Every structure is written in structure tokens, then in C-alpha cells.
BANUGU-472211 format. One line per 3 residues: their letters; for each residue x, y, z of C-alpha. Coordinates in nm, 2 decimals, m for minus. Example, Ala and Ser with C-alpha at 12.3 -4.5 7.8 and 13.67 -1.06 7.14 Angstrom:
# residues 2
AS) 1.23/m0.45/0.78  1.37/m0.11/0.71
# end
This chain:
# residues 206
XXX) m3.30/m2.01/m3.20  m2.98/m1.92/m3.01  m2.88/m1.55/m3.02
XXX) m2.52/m1.43/m2.99  m2.45/m1.08/m2.86  m2.13/m0.90/m2.74
XXX) m2.31/m0.62/m2.57  m2.56/m0.64/m2.28  m2.73/m0.35/m2.10
XXX) m2.83/m0.32/m1.73  m3.19/m0.19/m1.72  m3.27/m0.12/m1.35
XXX) m3.19/m0.47/m1.21  m3.21/m0.68/m1.53  m2.94/m0.74/m1.79
XXX) m3.07/m0.73/m2.15  m2.91/m0.84/m2.47  m2.83/m0.54/m2.69
XXX) m2.71/m0.74/m2.99  m2.38/m0.66/m3.16  m2.44/m0.30/m3.25
XXX) m2.08/m0.21/m3.36  m1.96/m0.53/m3.51  m2.11/m0.84/m3.68
XXX) m1.79/m1.05/m3.66  m1.82/m1.22/m3.32  m1.54/m1.48/m3.41
XXX) m1.25/m1.24/m3.45  m1.38/m0.91/m3.31  m1.38/m0.82/m2.94
XXX) m1.37/m0.54/m2.69  m1.04/m0.47/m2.51  m1.11/m0.19/m2.26
XXX) m1.37/0.08/m2.19  m1.36/0.43/m2.03  m1.59/0.72/m1.98
XXX) m1.53/1.09/m2.05  m1.82/1.33/m1.99  m2.14/1.18/m2.13
XXX) m1.95/0.94/m2.37  m1.83/0.59/m2.32  m1.53/0.49/m2.53
XXX) m1.42/0.13/m2.61  m1.11/m0.01/m2.78  m1.10/m0.34/m2.96
XXX) m1.14/m0.49/m3.31  m1.45/m0.36/m3.49  m1.51/m0.46/m3.85
XXX) m1.85/m0.32/m3.90  m1.92/m0.06/m4.04  m1.55/0.02/m4.09
XXX) m1.27/m0.23/m4.13  m1.00/m0.23/m3.87  m1.16/0.04/m3.65
XXX) m1.01/0.02/m3.29  m1.19/0.30/m3.11  m1.57/0.34/m3.08
XXX) m1.80/0.57/m2.88  m2.14/0.52/m2.71  m2.35/0.84/m2.66
XXX) m2.62/0.68/m2.45  m2.83/0.56/m2.74  m2.60/0.41/m3.00
XXX) m2.24/0.31/m3.09  m2.04/0.46/m3.37  m1.68/0.45/m3.48
XXX) m1.49/0.74/m3.33  m1.46/1.03/m3.58  m1.15/1.17/m3.40
XXX) m0.96/0.87/m3.26  m0.66/0.94/m3.04  m0.44/0.72/m3.27
XXX) m0.47/0.66/m3.64  m0.29/0.33/m3.60  m0.42/0.12/m3.31
XXX) m0.61/0.24/m3.00  m0.52/m0.02/m2.75  m0.59/0.05/m2.38
XXX) m0.82/0.28/m2.19  m0.83/0.40/m1.83  m0.94/0.69/m1.62
XXX) m0.74/0.98/m1.49  m0.89/1.28/m1.30  m1.24/1.19/m1.43
XXX) m1.12/1.19/m1.79  m1.03/0.90/m2.02  m0.66/0.82/m2.07
XXX) m0.55/0.60/m2.37  m0.25/0.42/m2.49  m0.20/0.36/m2.86
XXX) 0.03/0.35/m3.16  0.05/0.54/m3.49  0.33/0.52/m3.75
XXX) 0.38/0.90/m3.74  0.30/0.96/m3.37  0.57/0.92/m3.10
XXX) 0.34/1.02/m2.82  0.19/0.69/m2.69  m0.04/0.82/m2.41
XXX) m0.31/1.08/m2.44  m0.59/1.22/m2.23  m0.94/1.32/m2.35
XXX) m1.02/1.67/m2.22  m1.35/1.81/m2.34  m1.36/1.57/m2.64
XXX) m1.00/1.66/m2.74  m0.71/1.41/m2.71  m0.42/1.59/m2.54
XXX) m0.06/1.45/m2.52  0.05/1.34/m2.18  0.37/1.15/m2.29
XXX) 0.63/1.39/m2.14  0.91/1.18/m2.00  0.85/0.88/m2.22
XXX) 1.08/1.00/m2.51  1.37/0.81/m2.35  1.17/0.48/m2.36
XXX) 1.05/0.23/m2.61  0.69/0.18/m2.50  0.60/m0.17/m2.62
XXX) 0.27/m0.19/m2.45  0.04/m0.07/m2.18  m0.21/m0.32/m2.04
XXX) m0.37/m0.12/m1.75  m0.40/0.22/m1.59  m0.47/0.31/m1.23
XXX) m0.49/0.64/m1.04  m0.33/0.73/m0.70  m0.46/1.07/m0.59
XXX) m0.34/1.29/m0.88  m0.09/1.04/m1.01  m0.14/0.79/m1.29
XXX) 0.01/0.44/m1.29  0.07/0.26/m1.62  0.15/m0.11/m1.63
XXX) 0.32/m0.24/m1.94  0.66/m0.28/m2.09  0.89/0.03/m2.10
XXX) 1.25/m0.02/m2.23  1.50/0.25/m2.15  1.68/0.34/m2.47
XXX) 2.00/0.43/m2.29  2.06/0.11/m2.10  1.80/m0.14/m2.24
XXX) 1.66/m0.18/m1.89  1.29/m0.29/m1.88  1.04/m0.13/m1.64
XXX) 0.70/m0.28/m1.59  0.54/0.02/m1.41  0.57/0.40/m1.48
XXX) 0.41/0.68/m1.28  0.28/1.02/m1.42  0.27/1.30/m1.16
XXX) 0.06/1.54/m1.37  0.35/1.68/m1.57  0.59/1.39/m1.67
XXX) 0.64/1.01/m1.65  0.92/0.85/m1.45  1.01/0.50/m1.32
XXX) 0.89/0.37/m0.98  1.05/0.15/m0.71  0.81/m0.14/m0.79
XXX) 0.96/m0.47/m0.91  0.69/m0.68/m1.08  0.77/m1.01/m1.26
XXX) 0.41/m1.04/m1.36  0.08/m0.86/m1.29  m0.27/m0.98/m1.33
XXX) m0.50/m0.69/m1.24  m0.48/m0.34/m1.10  m0.78/m0.14/m0.96
XXX) m0.81/0.22/m0.84  m0.96/0.23/m0.49  m0.97/0.54/m0.27
XXX) m0.62/0.69/m0.26  m0.45/0.36/m0.35  m0.42/0.11/m0.64
XXX) m0.48/m0.25/m0.56  m0.26/m0.50/m0.76  m0.26/m0.88/m0.79
XXX) 0.03/m1.09/m0.93  0.39/m1.16/m0.85  0.58/m0.87/m0.71
XXX) 0.85/m0.77/m0.46  0.88/m0.52/m0.17  1.22/m0.65/m0.04
XXX) 1.08/m1.01/m0.03  0.91/m1.24/m0.27  0.53/m1.20/m0.25
XXX) 0.25/m1.37/m0.44  m0.10/m1.24/m0.41  m0.26/m0.90/m0.36
XXX) m0.11/m0.58/m0.24  m0.18/m0.20/m0.24  0.04/0.05/m0.42
XXX) 0.10/0.37/m0.22  0.28/0.69/m0.32  0.64/0.77/m0.22
XXX) 0.74/0.69/m0.58  0.50/0.39/m0.57  0.57/0.10/m0.33
XXX) 0.37/m0.21/m0.25  0.25/m0.30/0.09  0.11/m0.66/0.12
XX) 0.03/m0.91/0.39  m0.08/m1.22/0.20
# end
């Protein structure tokens, strides 16, 4: 008989099916993103078993469970890594701080500077040295200008010099963030580039 699983495990050099473990609804449920903090692995997504509409789960090395202290009571959406800790974007009806950092198992607010923006979504995070890049949709409440990329310098978020019409993937690598998609550094470029500091600029030769 055919077996369906949404979790597999790498055991030495062999991938093994682990079953479903955290959800039994493989049609509508899915994992969105994962991130590690200490000895725990966190995952966001749709999980209807054992609790309906759970959006954040934890793996302790042996088993999955719904997070007892989720970062957001509404929806936990996107995970990333920042200075060896998990960073998360989410939404709650009574919480206007959309980005938090897990420090020692406690979710800390790192949304300073975003009060002037409507944060519609964050799709990916990337780290450049001690700076955190967030890709998403940020609308300035004062002038309705939309920014696709924001940068966090360890104390507050601000806009960058990047102009991206679309982005497919970002990936932290050494002291840079690699990006693929359609973007501009004074000329139309399509392909892959590297984001450097100096308020974030792209260098590409594609």
C-alpha cells in the first residue's frame, strides 16, 4: 500500500519516512518555514492535529508538539535565523509588533522602526553580519510608498536602497545575502546577485 508522509528524517546517509506526526490532513495542511533555536526546531504552517488552526509547532529531537507559547496568538507565518536565534513574522489582533526573536525560549519584540509601516507580509529573512534583511511588503503610512526590503541593524528597522520588482529566494552566505529574481542596481537585471551592506545594495554580473 502507498504511504503518504509530510516529514522525512535523514539518518546517517539515508532518508526515512517519519509519517505525519503533527497533522493528519495532508490535503490542506502544510509546512511554511522552519528555524532552529538552541536544541529546538520550530516550524510554521497549517496543523489541524491535535489542535485546530495551530500555526507554530516545535521539535525537541524526539517528537513534534504544538508550541505552548507561540510568538503570535493569531498566525505565525515566516521563520528565519538571526544571530543563531529564530526570528519570526506573524500577526495577532491585539499585537502591533510583527517581528520577534526567540532568545532562550522567550519571544522578544524586535519591531522598533516598523510602527510607521503597514507590514502586510514577510516572506523571507536573511542575515548580513549583524544585520537582518526582511523581504515582504511594507507600506509607509505617511506617503503610501511600498518597500519590498527592510533592514534591521540590531536596534531598529529602516528602508534600504534596494529596488526589487520581484524576488524568488534569498539565502544567507558568509557576510552576504544571495538573492534571485528581478531587481535593479541602476540598471535592469534579471538573475542572481549578492546583497552587501552600505544600507543594502546589490552587486550582480549575470
